[in-house]
C-alpha positions in Angstrom: 0.0 0.0 0.0 1.4 3.4 -1.0 1.7 6.0 1.8 -0.1 9.3 1.1 2.2 12.2 1.8 0.7 15.1 3.6 2.1 18.6 3.5 2.5 21.1 6.4 1.1 24.5 5.4 2.9 26.2 8.3 6.2 25.4 6.6 6.9 28.2 4.1 8.9 25.7 2.0 6.0 23.2 1.7 4.2 23.1 -1.7 1.0 22.7 0.3 1.6 26.2 1.6 1.6 27.6 -1.9 -1.6 25.7 -2.7 -3.2 27.0 0.5 -2.1 30.6 -0.3 -3.5 30.3 -3.8 -6.9 29.0 -2.8 -7.3 31.5 0.0 -6.2 34.6 -2.0 -8.9 37.3 -2.1 -10.0 37.0 -5.7 -9.1 33.3 -6.1 -11.5 32.3 -3.4 -14.4 34.3 -5.0 -13.6 32.9 -8.5 -13.5 29.4 -7.3 -16.8 29.7 -5.5 -18.4 31.3 -8.6 -17.2 28.5 -10.8 -19.1 26.0 -8.7 -22.1 27.0 -10.9 -20.3 25.7 -14.0 -18.1 27.0 -16.7 -18.1 30.8 -17.1 -16.7 33.4 -19.3 -14.3 36.2 -18.3 -17.0 38.9 -18.3 -19.3 36.7 -16.0 -16.4 36.2 -13.6 -15.5 39.9 -13.5 -19.2 40.9 -13.0 -19.7 38.4 -10.2 -16.5 39.2 -8.4 -17.6 42.8 -7.9 -14.7 45.2 -7.8 -11.9 43.1 -9.3 -9.7 44.9 -11.9 -9.0 43.4 -15.2 -5.3 43.0 -14.3 -6.1 41.2 -11.0 -8.7 38.9 -12.6 -6.2 38.0 -15.4 -3.5 37.3 -12.8 -5.8 35.3 -10.6 -7.0 33.2 -13.5 -3.4 32.6 -14.7 -2.4 31.5 -11.2 -5.4 29.2 -10.7 -4.7 27.6 -14.1 -1.0 27.2 -13.4 -1.9 25.6 -10.1 -4.2 23.1 -11.7 -7.4 24.4 -10.1 -9.1 25.7 -13.2 -9.1 24.9 -16.9 -9.2 27.5 -19.7 -11.0 26.5 -22.9 -11.1 28.5 -26.1 -14.4 27.7 -27.8 -14.6 27.6 -31.6 -16.8 30.5 -32.2 -16.7 33.9 -33.9 -15.2 35.8 -32.2 -13.4 33.1 -30.2 -14.8 32.7 -26.7 -12.8 31.6 -23.6 -14.4 29.9 -20.7 -13.1 28.8 -17.3 -14.1 25.8 -15.3 -13.0 24.0 -12.1 -10.8 20.9 -12.1 -11.4 17.9 -9.9 -8.6 19.2 -7.7 -10.5 22.4 -7.0 -13.9 20.9 -6.3 -12.9 19.9 -2.7 -11.7 23.3 -1.9 -14.8 25.0 -3.3 -17.0 23.2 -0.8 -14.9 24.6 2.1 -14.8 28.0 0.5 -18.6 28.0 0.1 -19.0 27.2 3.8 -16.7 30.1 4.6 -18.6 32.5 2.3 -21.9 31.4 3.9 -20.5 31.9 7.4 -19.2 35.4 6.5 -22.5 36.4 5.0 -24.4 35.1 8.1 -22.2 37.0 10.5 -21.9 40.3 8.6 -23.9 42.3 11.2 -21.9 40.8 14.1 -18.7 41.8 12.4 -20.0 45.3 11.5 -21.2 45.9 15.1 -17.9 44.8 16.6 -15.9 47.1 14.2 -18.1 50.1 15.1 -17.9 49.6 18.9 -14.4 48.2 19.4 -11.7 50.5 20.6 -8.3 49.3 19.6 -5.6 49.1 22.3 -2.8 51.6 22.3 
């Protein structure tokens, strides 16, 4: 039986740390959750992300593709259309990210209240 090697994301030299950082990056997490709904085009991803610049979306999509988390497919159409989709590797992460998104949305008022009433030390 082959032993499964597990990384240690607290070790900066661990490739698992790079994967963790990629998945939890601001725009990457939003893109991955959005792609749970199926393949999407650039304009759909930009619209859904809300506030991402073209440069940051392009970099995020490149990083996710390089990391094996999304695929980029050029469709044979006029003009050519590009769509992005999750890989099997990414599907496990999107479940956890969706739970995190749901939690953040559920606790928005708690967070907002704390920020308005909390006095920082110092």
